[in-house]
N, C-alpha and C positions, 0 to 999 in steps of 0.2 A: 560579680558585684560584691563588694564588701563595704564595711563601715567607712573605711578611708576614702574610697571612691565616692560614696554617697555624700560624705561630709564635704568633699570638694565640689560636688554638684550643687549641694544646698548653698554653699558659700558663694557660688556664682550669682545668686539671687539677692545679694546685698551690695549696696554701693554707699560710698561716703559722700556726704553733701555738706555744704556750708550754709549756716543760717543767714537769712537776709540781714543786711546791715551788721554783720558780725564776722569774726574770723573763726568762730566756734564750729568745729567739724563734728558731725554726728553720723550714725549709720541708719540706713533705711532699706526696706525691701525695694527691689527693682519694680517698675510698673507692672511687668508681667512676671508671674511667679506661680509655682505649684501651690495648690490649696493646702497640701500637707505642711508646707513651710509656714504659711499663714497660721494654720492650726497650731503648730508648734509654738509660735510666738504668742498666740492667744493664751495657750496653756501656761507658758512661762510668766505671763502677766496675770496670773491667778484667774484665768478664764474671764478676763475682762474687768476684774475688780481693780486693777491698776491700769491707769492710762499708759500708753506707750512710753517707755522709760529708756533714756539714753544708756544708762548703765547696763540694763538687761540686754539691749541690742548689742552693745559693745562686747559683753561677755559671750553672747551667742556667736558673734563673728570670731572672737578670739578662740573659742573652743572649737568651732568648725575648722579654723586654721590649724590648731593643734592636732585634731583628729586627722586632718588631711596630711599632716606631716608624719602620721604614724604613731602618735602618742597612744598608749594603752588606755582604752576606755575604762578599765577597772582601777587604774592608778594614775590619776591625772597630775598629782603634785602641784596643787593650786596654791598660790601665794597672795598675801594681801599687798596693797599698795605700800611702798616703802616710806612715803613721805606723809607726815602728819597732816599737812595742808590738804592733800588729796583724800585722806581718810575722813577728815572733817567735812569736806565738800560732799563726799559720798554719803555720810551719815545725815547731813542736812538736806539732802536732795529729796527725800521722801520719808514720811513718818513710819512706813513699814520697816525701814532699816533699823530703827530702835529695837524692834522685835527680834531681828536677827542677832543683835548684840546681846539682848537679854537672854535669848535662847542659848546662845553659845556660852555665856557666863554661867547659866544654870547647868548646862551639860558638862562644862570643863572647869568650872570655878573661875573666879576672877583672875586675871593675868597677874602673876606675882612679879614679873620683871617689867612689864610694860604699863602697869597701872591702867588708867582709863583708855589710853591709846592702845594698849595690848588687848583690852576687851573689844575695842572697835575693830582691831585687826581680826580677831577671832570671828566677830560678827560678819565682816566682809567675806571672809573665807567661807563661812556658813552659806551666805547667799550664792557665792560662786559655785560651791558644791551642789547646791540645789539646782541652779541653772544648768550646770554641766550634766548632772544626772538626767534632767528633763530633755536636754539635747540628745544625749545618748539613747534615751528611751524612744524618742521620736524617730531617730535614725533606725533603730532596730525594728520598730513597728513598720516603717516604710520599707525596709528590706524584706520583711515578711510579706508585705503587700505586693512587692515586685515579684517575689518568688511565686505568689499566687496569681500572677498575671495581671495585676491591677496597674494600669498606666497612669502617668501623671495627669492630673486635671489642672489646667492652667486658668488663672484669673488675671484680669488686668489687660492693658493695652498690648496687643500682639506685635505692634510695629517694631521691626528691627530685632526681634528676639527669636532665636532658633529654639525649637522644642528639642528636648533631649530624650534619648531612649537608652535604657540600660543595655550594656553589652550582653 
């Protein structure tokens, strides 16, 4: 069992859904999922201080996909959204995101080439780095638990879901 296989396993507990009366697609955990996946999401959402957030869920799914594809967990090469519209939508989605922008500007200085948009890009990458690192940390902790013989504890509706056992 390695991080790549565990990321693939964790990814299987996420599904895309469409909001009622909308074409907007978002990510959600499946009805039945291991408690460690729920705990990972809870931690990513500042231990419950942030309500479930579409961007954080999207990042988790994206990063699980990247890790499943063999991306090095030490060098993820994360990029901001390329379009100003998407960056402004991200920034306006939650007040906590202003903090990411401020933090990045404080650490790296204001973006010389991109101005305000460059600062927002740096802030978005800062959030992505944080979420990526928390995903990797959760996967490593789960690998240690598996090595220690701790099996998955599942939550939710068991209907139609096969339990998974590490090889």
